[in-house]
N, CA, C and O atoms as a DFTB+ gen file, in Angstrom:
340 C
 N C O
     1  1       1.818       8.746       9.327
     2  2       2.592       8.138       9.201
     3  2       3.947       8.921      10.279
     4  3       4.383      10.053      10.071
     5  1       4.332       8.174      11.194
     6  2       5.619       8.432      11.706
     7  2       6.746       8.445      11.246
     8  3       7.141       7.521      10.535
     9  1       7.398       9.344      11.509
    10  2       8.888       9.580      10.957
    11  2      10.299       9.589      12.667
    12  3      10.094      10.228      13.700
    13  1      11.061       9.050      12.503
    14  2      11.847       8.667      13.159
    15  2      13.750       9.093      12.397
    16  3      14.098       8.764      11.263
    17  1      14.500       9.730      13.247
    18  2      15.513      10.066      12.989
    19  2      16.267       9.001      13.487
    20  3      16.120       8.931      14.707
    21  1      17.126       8.016      12.978
    22  2      17.951       6.801      12.809
    23  2      18.736       7.203      14.704
    24  3      18.647       6.607      15.778
    25  1      19.330       8.276      14.336
    26  2      19.938       8.962      15.564
    27  2      19.016       9.229      16.788
    28  3      19.654       9.219      17.841
    29  1      18.035       9.403      16.892
    30  2      16.987       9.590      17.450
    31  2      16.376       8.481      18.094
    32  3      15.748       8.655      19.138
    33  1      16.531       7.037      17.430
    34  2      15.775       5.992      17.964
    35  2      16.399       5.360      19.410
    36  3      17.376       4.638      19.216
    37  1      16.058       5.491      20.602
    38  2      16.784       5.265      21.134
    39  2      16.137       4.134      22.128
    40  3      16.833       3.326      22.743
    41  1      14.910       4.182      22.190
    42  2      14.016       3.533      22.649
    43  2      13.956       2.083      22.401
    44  3      14.485       1.819      21.321
    45  1      13.478       1.002      23.047
    46  2      13.766      -0.373      23.079
    47  2      12.744      -0.364      21.810
    48  3      12.074       0.592      21.419
    49  1      12.798      -1.669      21.275
    50  2      12.090      -2.295      20.371
    51  2      10.895      -2.286      20.750
    52  3       9.981      -1.819      20.071
    53  1      10.762      -2.797      21.871
    54  2       9.238      -3.022      22.431
    55  2       8.240      -1.690      22.789
    56  3       7.065      -1.519      22.467
    57  1       8.993      -0.960      23.441
    58  2       8.521       0.436      23.240
    59  2       8.024       0.941      21.680
    60  3       6.968       1.557      21.540
    61  1       8.883       0.616      20.567
    62  2       8.467       1.446      19.906
    63  2       7.582       0.533      18.552
    64  3       7.273       0.966      17.442
    65  1       7.357      -0.756      19.104
    66  2       6.145      -1.619      18.852
    67  2       4.691      -1.193      19.634
    68  3       3.610      -1.175      19.046
    69  1       4.839      -0.914      20.816
    70  2       3.968      -1.102      21.358
    71  2       3.268       1.071      20.885
    72  3       2.083       1.384      21.000
    73  1       4.046       1.782      20.560
    74  2       3.938       2.905      20.444
    75  2       3.423       3.451      18.333
    76  3       3.484       4.559      17.801
    77  1       3.026       2.224      17.798
    78  2       2.970       2.213      16.755
    79  2       1.269       3.038      16.355
    80  3       0.950       3.717      15.379
    81  1       0.267       2.505      17.866
    82  2      -0.607       3.144      17.239
    83  2      -1.541       2.604      16.035
    84  3      -2.672       3.004      15.760
    85  1      -0.832       1.652      15.421
    86  2      -1.666       1.680      14.349
    87  2      -1.467       2.156      13.073
    88  3      -2.342       2.014      12.219
    89  1       0.045       2.946      12.735
    90  2       0.572       3.540      11.927
    91  2       1.937       3.020      11.972
    92  3       2.502       2.649      13.000
    93  1       2.515       3.015      10.599
    94  2       4.132       2.615      10.347
    95  2       4.789       3.523      10.744
    96  3       4.432       4.700      10.762
    97  1       5.892       3.058      11.133
    98  2       6.684       4.209      12.243
    99  2       8.253       3.867      10.634
   100  3       8.722       2.750      10.414
   101  1       8.693       5.236       9.805
   102  2       9.528       5.375       9.099
   103  2      10.733       5.518      10.001
   104  3      10.551       6.279      10.951
   105  1      12.032       4.901       9.904
   106  2      13.157       5.157      10.600
   107  2      14.090       6.225       9.555
   108  3      14.102       5.509       8.554
   109  1      14.492       6.867       9.351
   110  2      15.393       8.005       8.097
   111  2      16.596       7.838       9.294
   112  3      16.753       7.693      10.507
   113  1      17.417       7.992       7.823
   114  2      19.040       8.665       8.030
   115  2      19.411       9.713       7.041
   116  3      19.443       9.478       5.833
   117  1      19.663      10.754       7.510
   118  2      19.898      11.912       7.373
   119  2      18.593      12.422       6.044
   120  3      18.632      12.885       4.904
   121  1      17.516      11.996       7.041
   122  2      15.958      12.320       6.403
   123  2      15.532      11.432       4.818
   124  3      14.690      11.786       3.993
   125  1      16.420      10.218       4.771
   126  2      15.773       9.633       3.563
   127  2      15.823       8.036       4.413
   128  3      16.683       7.418       5.040
   129  1      14.424       7.810       4.036
   130  2      13.992       6.209       4.421
   131  2      14.754       5.221       4.467
   132  3      15.241       4.644       3.495
   133  1      14.928       4.922       5.786
   134  2      15.966       3.738       5.275
   135  2      15.110       1.946       5.904
   136  3      15.255       0.804       5.467
   137  1      14.297       2.474       7.015
   138  2      13.488       0.955       7.459
   139  2      11.977       1.752       7.778
   140  3      11.686       2.946       7.855
   141  1      11.225       0.568       7.914
   142  2       9.917       0.757       8.168
   143  2       9.570      -0.562       9.167
   144  3       9.731      -1.771       9.001
   145  1       8.872       0.444      10.579
   146  2       8.160      -0.865      11.693
   147  2       6.790      -0.769      11.259
   148  3       6.309       0.327      10.972
   149  1       6.094      -1.892      11.187
   150  2       4.610      -1.706      10.443
   151  2       3.893      -2.830      10.997
   152  3       4.203      -4.019      10.925
   153  1       2.723      -2.210      11.656
   154  2       1.559      -2.911      12.743
   155  2       0.802      -3.904      11.681
   156  3       0.118      -3.446      10.766
   157  1       0.982      -5.236      11.882
   158  2       0.387      -5.861      11.062
   159  2      -1.145      -6.524      11.695
   160  3      -1.576      -7.669      11.555
   161  1      -1.656      -5.555      12.300
   162  2      -2.843      -6.233      13.327
   163  2      -3.935      -6.278      12.187
   164  3      -4.866      -7.069      12.337
   165  1      -3.894      -5.610      11.235
   166  2      -5.209      -5.883      10.223
   167  2      -4.720      -6.492       9.257
   168  3      -5.559      -6.999       8.513
   169  1      -3.351      -6.676       8.905
   170  2      -2.538      -7.340       7.595
   171  2      -2.041      -8.748       7.876
   172  3      -1.575      -9.303       8.871
   173  1      -2.307      -9.114       6.651
   174  2      -1.567     -10.646       7.209
   175  2      -0.584     -11.016       6.266
   176  3      -0.672     -10.891       5.045
   177  1       0.607     -11.603       7.085
   178  2       2.077     -11.494       6.727
   179  2       2.471     -11.265       5.145
   180  3       3.236     -10.476       4.589
   181  1       1.127     -12.885       4.411
   182  2       1.353     -12.712       2.935
   183  2       1.498     -11.332       2.213
   184  3       2.347     -10.958       1.404
   185  1       0.482     -10.725       2.716
   186  2       0.287      -9.468       2.189
   187  2       1.586      -8.496       2.198
   188  3       1.802      -7.589       1.395
   189  1       2.227      -8.808       3.058
   190  2       2.986      -7.937       3.825
   191  2       4.479      -8.147       3.004
   192  3       5.297      -7.284       2.685
   193  1       4.514      -9.672       2.779
   194  2       5.845      -9.778       2.131
   195  2       5.574      -9.584       0.810
   196  3       6.495      -8.936       0.313
   197  1       4.577      -9.901      -0.123
   198  2       4.090      -9.714      -1.305
   199  2       4.118      -8.151      -1.673
   200  3       4.273      -7.743      -2.824
   201  1       3.963      -7.397      -0.640
   202  2       3.765      -5.864      -1.121
   203  2       4.900      -4.778      -0.780
   204  3       4.856      -3.549      -0.735
   205  1       6.171      -5.918      -0.506
   206  2       7.432      -5.276      -0.569
   207  2       8.529      -5.573      -0.929
   208  3       9.689      -5.240      -0.683
   209  1       7.701      -6.656      -1.923
   210  2       8.716      -7.300      -3.300
   211  2       8.759      -7.344      -4.078
   212  3       7.769      -7.693      -4.721
   213  1       9.956      -7.023      -4.693
   214  2      10.325      -5.719      -6.093
   215  2      10.038      -6.941      -6.883
   216  3      10.652      -6.555      -7.878
   217  1       9.790      -7.592      -7.079
   218  2       9.894      -8.806      -8.229
   219  2       8.132      -8.810      -8.235
   220  3       7.537      -8.901      -9.308
   221  1       7.593      -8.732      -7.287
   222  2       6.245      -9.065      -7.371
   223  2       5.804      -7.320      -7.773
   224  3       4.964      -7.128      -8.651
   225  1       6.168      -6.654      -7.365
   226  2       5.533      -5.191      -7.575
   227  2       5.943      -5.257      -9.168
   228  3       5.133      -4.803      -9.976
   229  1       6.996      -5.730      -9.564
   230  2       7.064      -5.408     -11.037
   231  2       6.355      -6.341     -11.955
   232  3       6.145      -5.999     -13.119
   233  1       5.983      -7.473     -11.512
   234  2       4.473      -8.042     -12.075
   235  2       3.404      -7.776     -11.936
   236  3       2.591      -8.546     -12.448
   237  1       2.906      -6.626     -11.218
   238  2       2.044      -6.158     -10.992
   239  2       1.920      -4.945     -12.001
   240  3       0.902      -4.887     -12.691
   241  1       2.942      -3.927     -12.133
   242  2       3.535      -2.885     -12.917
   243  2       3.036      -3.261     -14.098
   244  3       1.948      -2.912     -14.556
   245  1       4.136      -4.255     -14.795
   246  2       3.794      -4.906     -16.294
   247  2       2.499      -5.470     -16.343
   248  3       2.164      -5.628     -17.517
   249  1       1.662      -5.826     -15.558
   250  2       0.164      -6.367     -15.709
   251  2      -0.523      -4.674     -15.961
   252  3      -1.120      -4.352     -16.988
   253  1      -0.317      -3.904     -14.982
   254  2      -1.164      -2.820     -15.056
   255  2      -0.718      -1.883     -16.659
   256  3      -1.701      -1.294     -17.107
   257  1       0.132      -1.764     -17.213
   258  2       0.864      -1.539     -17.932
   259  2       0.290      -1.709     -18.831
   260  3      -0.180      -0.699     -19.354
   261  1      -0.059      -3.426     -19.674
   262  2      -0.807      -4.312     -20.165
   263  2      -2.015      -3.687     -20.535
   264  3      -2.353      -3.431     -21.691
   265  1      -2.784      -3.400     -19.290
   266  2      -4.041      -3.118     -19.076
   267  2      -4.534      -1.637     -19.792
   268  3      -5.512      -1.375     -20.492
   269  1      -3.392      -0.786     -19.288
   270  2      -3.863       0.509     -20.063
   271  2      -3.247       0.474     -21.758
   272  3      -3.659       1.301     -22.571
   273  1      -2.343      -0.469     -22.094
   274  2      -2.337      -0.266     -23.547
   275  2      -3.207      -1.174     -24.240
   276  3      -2.981      -1.404     -25.428
   277  1      -4.398      -1.847     -23.515
   278  2      -5.637      -2.695     -24.158
   279  2      -5.414      -3.836     -24.334
   280  3      -6.323      -4.564     -24.732
   281  1      -3.731      -4.498     -24.014
   282  2      -3.768      -5.861     -24.365
   283  2      -3.215      -6.795     -23.816
   284  3      -2.363      -7.670     -23.966
   285  1      -4.494      -6.045     -22.594
   286  2      -4.699      -7.310     -21.556
   287  2      -5.916      -7.995     -21.397
   288  3      -6.628      -7.529     -22.286
   289  1      -6.617      -8.903     -20.723
   290  2      -7.597      -9.937     -20.866
   291  2      -8.881      -9.459     -20.742
   292  3      -9.033      -8.561     -19.915
   293  1      -9.865      -9.845     -21.375
   294  2     -11.198      -9.116     -20.559
   295  2     -11.381     -10.526     -19.260
   296  3     -10.857     -11.569     -18.867
   297  1     -12.304      -9.771     -19.075
   298  2     -12.917     -10.859     -17.504
   299  2     -13.073     -12.175     -18.399
   300  3     -12.390     -13.198     -18.351
   301  1     -14.251     -11.843     -19.301
   302  2     -14.503     -13.085     -20.131
   303  2     -13.849     -13.707     -21.106
   304  3     -14.438     -14.436     -21.904
   305  1     -12.575     -13.489     -21.146
   306  2     -11.499     -14.174     -22.106
   307  2     -10.799     -15.189     -20.988
   308  3     -10.536     -16.365     -21.238
   309  1     -10.523     -14.492     -19.626
   310  2      -9.647     -15.319     -18.758
   311  2     -11.131     -16.549     -18.220
   312  3     -10.976     -17.753     -18.019
   313  1     -12.030     -16.032     -18.137
   314  2     -13.394     -16.962     -18.082
   315  2     -13.343     -18.373     -19.203
   316  3     -13.580     -19.554     -18.947
   317  1     -13.022     -17.859     -20.245
   318  2     -13.340     -18.747     -21.536
   319  2     -11.902     -19.833     -21.290
   320  3     -11.991     -21.061     -21.266
   321  1     -10.699     -19.106     -21.134
   322  2      -9.531     -19.700     -21.360
   323  2      -9.354     -20.661     -19.883
   324  3      -8.480     -21.527     -19.916
   325  1     -10.072     -20.527     -18.762
   326  2     -10.022     -21.482     -17.832
   327  2     -11.129     -22.161     -17.813
   328  3     -11.483     -22.867     -16.869
   329  1     -11.964     -21.935     -19.217
   330  2     -13.076     -23.029     -19.041
   331  2     -14.522     -23.126     -18.177
   332  3     -15.363     -24.000     -17.965
   333  1     -14.337     -21.851     -17.838
   334  2     -15.679     -21.391     -17.385
   335  2     -16.779     -21.120     -17.788
   336  3     -17.802     -21.465     -17.196
   337  1     -16.763     -20.500     -18.793
   338  2     -17.910     -20.165     -19.699
   339  2     -18.721     -21.679     -20.371
   340  3     -19.682     -21.578     -21.134
């Protein structure tokens, strides 16, 4: 992943996009990430939007925590609830 300080980001947007070479460019200010320019060659926009949505990420983390605690549903239980068994 490439990084660039905001003060050094003098290139035009088009030049920055062409220079991505398949990896994100993280813009930092005083070493702290503040933005990212991400290529979407192999990523659909929905995945990009969900992957950066704090509410969606919180839902995923809650579900993972439930699974770690053993309080999640098994595949068989989900199928039964959906009437697939």
